N, C-alpha and C positions, 0 to 999 in steps of 0.2 A: 304289731301291724294290723290295720283295720281289715274287716271282711272285704271292703270295697277294693283296697289297694291289693289285697290277695287276689281277688277275682281279676282285676285289671292286668296285673303281672301274668297270671296264669294264661289269660287270652291272648297276651302279647309273647307268651312262651319265653320269658325272661328268667334265667336261672337266678337263684338268691345271691350268687357271688357276683353278678354283672350289675355294674353301675352305669347305665347307659345314659350318657349326657352328651351326644353327638348327633342329636336328631335334626340339628340345623344343617347337617349333611345327608344323614340318613336315619329315619326313625324305626323303631320296631315294627315288624310286619304282623298285624293282628290275625288271629285264628279266622275271623269272619272272611276276610279278605282272601286267605289262603284256600278255605273251603270254597268260595265262589269261583276263584281261578281254576281249581280242579273240577267243579261242575261244568265250567265253561268249556274246558278242553274235552270233557266227556260229550257235551252236547255238539260240539264241533265234529267230533269223530262220527258221532251218529248221523248227523247231517251230511256227511261226506262220503257215506257208503256203509257205516257199520250197522245201520238200523234202517231198512226200508220202510218199516211202519212209521218210524219218527219222520223220516223224509216225506212219506205221504201227508202226514198230519201238518207238518210246517209248510208244505208246498214249496214255493221258491225260497232260496236262501236269503233273498232280501226281507222275508217276513221275520226271520231271525234277528237280522240286523235292525230293523225297526223297533222291535221290543226292546233289545238291549241298550240300544242307543236312546231311545225315548225315556226309558226309566233312568239312565244315567243323567241325561239333561234335566229331567224333573227333579232329581236329588239335588243336583248342583244349583238349580234355581231356587230351591228352598234355602240351600245353605248360604248362598250369596245374596239372598232376597232379590231376584231378578226373575224375568220371564226366561223359561226354557229356550225360548227362540233367540235369546241373547247370548246363548252359550254355544261355543264351538269346541268340539273335542279335539285333542292333539295328544302329542307324546310327552310333552315337557313344558315346563315355564318359559324356557328358552326359545322353543319352537312357538309358543304363543306369542311371545314379544316379537320374533321374527315375522310372524303374520301380520301383526299390526304395523311394524316399522315399514316392511316391504309394500305393504298395502296403501301407503299414503303417497300421494303424487308429489314428492319433493322436487323441487327445482333447484339447480346449482346456486349456492350462496345461502339457501335457506338454513335455519338453525334449529338445533334441538338442544334446549337446557337439560343437563343431567346433573343429578346429586354427585357430589364429590366422593362419596364412599360406595358407589355402585358395584355390584358384583360382576366379575368378567363374563358371566352369562348374559349380561346386558350390554357390557362394553364391547365385547366382541362383534356382535351384530351391529351396534352403532358404528363402530370404526370401520367396518366394511361397508356400510351405508355411506359413510362419509367419504371413503376411497372411491367407490362405484358411482356415486350420485352427486358428489360435490357439496355434501351437506357439512355444515360447521358445527362442531360440538362445543358448547359453552357450558363450563362446570360451575355450578353454584356451590360455593364453599360452605360445608357443614361442619368442619373440624371433626371432633370425635362424636358428632351427633348432638352436642349441646347448643349449636347455634341454631337460631329459629329457621326453619326451612321456608316457611312463607315469605319472610323478610329476605333471606338470601336470593330466592327464586325471583321476587318481585324486582329486585335490584338487578337481575341478570337478563330479564326479558328485554328484547329489542323489536322493532318493526320487522325483522326477518324471522323472528321465533314462530315456528309452526306447531311445535310438539314440546311437551315436558315428559321425561322419562325419569321416574324416581320411585324407590322402593316404599312401600307401606310400612314395613319394619327393616331397619338396617341390617344387614347380615353381619357386619363387623361389630357393631356394639349393641344391638337390640333396641335402639331408639326408635319410637314410632313417631311419624310426622303428622301433622294436621292436614290430611289429604284434601278434606272438604274446602278449607280455606284456600289451599293452592288451586283447586279446581275452579273455585269462584274467581280468583284472580285470572286465571287462565282464560275462562270463558269469556270474560269482559273483552279480551282481545282476540276472541276467535282462535284460541290455541287449544289443541287437543292434549289430554293428560292420559299417559299410559302409566300403570303402576305394577311393579313386581311385587305380588303378594306372596310369595312362597314362604316367607318367615313369619307371616302374620297369621295364615290360615291354620287353625288348631292350637293357636296360642292365645287369642283373644278374638271377640266377635268382628266379623267382616260384614257390613251392609254396603255393597257397592252402590245403591241408590242414595243412601245417606252421605257416601263419600262423594258422589257426583262425578267420579272418574269416567272417561270415554272408554278406557280399556283396562282390564284387570287380568294378569296372567298369574296362573297358580298350577300346582301338581299336588300329588297325595302320597308321596314317599317320604315326607319328612314328618312332621308333627301330627299328621292325620293318620299315619300307621297304615298307609296302603302301598300298593306295588309302584315300582318304576314303570313309567310309560302311561300313567293316567293323569294327563295334563289337561288343562282346560283354558279357554280364553273368553272372558266376558266382553262383549262390545256393545255399549249403550245403543239402544235401537236408533237414536237421533244420529249416531256416527256411523251406522252401517253403510250409507251412501258414500262416506268420505274414505273408507278403508275398503280397498278394491281387492278381490282375490288375486294372488300372484301366481300360484300354481293351482291347477284345478283338476277335476274329473267328474265321474258320474255323480257323485253326491252333492256337488257344488251346483248341479243344474236341475231344475224341475223336470220330472219325467226321465230322470237318469239320463239326460243328454240325447234321448232318442228323438229323430227327426233331423229337418235340414238345419234348423237354427239352433241357438242356445240361449235358453232364458236362465238366469241365474236365480238360485233360491232367494227369496226376500228375507230370510233369517240368517242367523250366524253360520247356518250349515253351509253357506256359500263358501266358506274357508276349509271345509273339510273335502277330501280328495277321493279316496276310494277305499280299498280293503283295510279294515280296521282289526286290531287285535281284541276281538270281543271278550276273551278270558280276563284280559288285563282290565278292560273296561268294567266288566262285572266286578272285578276286585276293588276298583275305585269306588264303585257304587256301595259296595258291601261295608267298607270301611266307615263312610259318612253314615251309613245307617247304624252301624254298631255304636259309633260314637254318640250320635243324637239319640238313639233309643235305649241302649243298654248302658252306656256310661253317663250320658247326660251333659249337655254344653255347659251349663251353669257350673257343673262340678269341675269340668275339664279347665275352664278359664279360671276359677277360683283357686284351684289347686296350683296352677302354673304361677300365678301372682304369689301365693302363700310361700311356695317352696322358693321362688326366685328371692324373695325378700329374706327369707331364712338363710339362704347361702350367702347372700350379699353381707348381712350382718356378721355371719361367722368369719367370712374372709376379711371384713374390716378390721377385725381384731388382731390379725396376724401382722407382726412386723415385717416390713419389706414389701407388703402387698400393696400395690397401686390399683384400685378399682377404675377401670375405664369406663364401664357402664354405670349408668346412674341407678339409685335405689327407686323402687316403685314401678320398674318395667315388667316384663313378662317373658321368661324363658331364656333369652340369650344373655349370657353374662361374661363380659370380657375383662381379664385382669392381667397384670404383669407382676413379676417377682424380681426385685432388685438383685442384680449380680447373677441372675440365672437365665440363659437363653430360653425362649419360649418352647423350642423344640425339645429341649432337655426336661422342661417341667412335664410336657404331654407325655414323653417317654416314661418318666418316673410314675406318673399317674397311671399309665398303661400297665406297668408292672403290677399295680394293684387292682387290675381289672376296672379301672376308670376311664372309660374310653371318651376322648374329647379331640380337639384340633387347635392348630395354631392360626393367628391372623396377622397378616403382615402389614395391612394398610392403616393401622391405627397408629397414634404417637403417644406413648411407645407401643411397640409391637407388642402382641399378648397371646394369651391362651383363652379360647372361648369355651364355655360350659353352656350346654343346652339343655335346660331343665324341662322336663316333661311332666305330665300329670301322673305318669307311672312311677316317678322317683318316691323315695321313702326318706323319712327324717333321719334314718340311719346313713342314707347315702350322703346327706349333706354334712353330717359328722365325719364320715370317711374322707370326703373330699378336703373338709378343713384340716383333719389330721394329716392327711398326705401332703398338703401344701406346706403346713408347718414344718413337718419333717424335711421337706426340700429346702425350705427357707433356712433350717438350722443347719 
């Protein structure tokens, strides 16, 4: 095992016997984030009475907020290649999508085009919107991810289409769509594009300006090795006036809402409400810095691709295995095993400390392996041996 992998696994606190391949649900939590969270709670305690000197130094508690939140948005802006003013902090990818969906002024009969393999994290708020606001959901068929998404969506758009919601990387099969081409098709018809980016961030480069999307929802508890609760929403500057704040608070308004009237922030901060968990935000910033400065994004992305293809090749040689995911993707690999229920495959793998999950929306249903930059070649061999034994 190389020195780099040893360093990565040590910083992720991964025991040698653990084969962590479920980052599509929750990834390992890096030490940098853990330390930042601890420091954050210590600072919060000092500011709330533990240390009068610290309280005098920091002045208003809002000073502490401004420092932490400003740094968080700067780091997210670098990561996504956007202005910090286009980033709103929130607690999850789902919350980010809700902010965008409820912020648009849908009228009864308006349509949202949705990818056919979207996660329930998107489908639930979409269906609630449909029930409460009379929005019609139109699904673009992608099959197992092999159908061209741009073509499918183009055929599904109608004069009533107001928005497209589709994942950058699909949670079920790991296929990545051409978001840029979809955005261009949409913008020709004045349609907004919102993308669920949770499975893309940390597995391959994400440049929201290059993708030309209007909204991009993400969090940091999966492949970015950060804490739960560190979500974010990118809203393109040109789209800010079309996505209105639904629930608001002192951070939504300039001057913290003091005075007789309300003037909303001209930035994406208009979608932020009030008290935020600063230690969690610090943890989210720390994981991005650790990955960018200590591990290196080129290494992260190249390692994900290399390991993915290595595992795909190993599984393809096992009789009875059907690979639902295509070769050449990154990280998410879904397969089925002839004659064995996916839950039984996952259970057998778990007995060998191979932690994964099942996927029920593919045809056939399958088991999803989430390959991360922390995995070893020996992990791939162990997974292939385990699957071979189950197949036998």
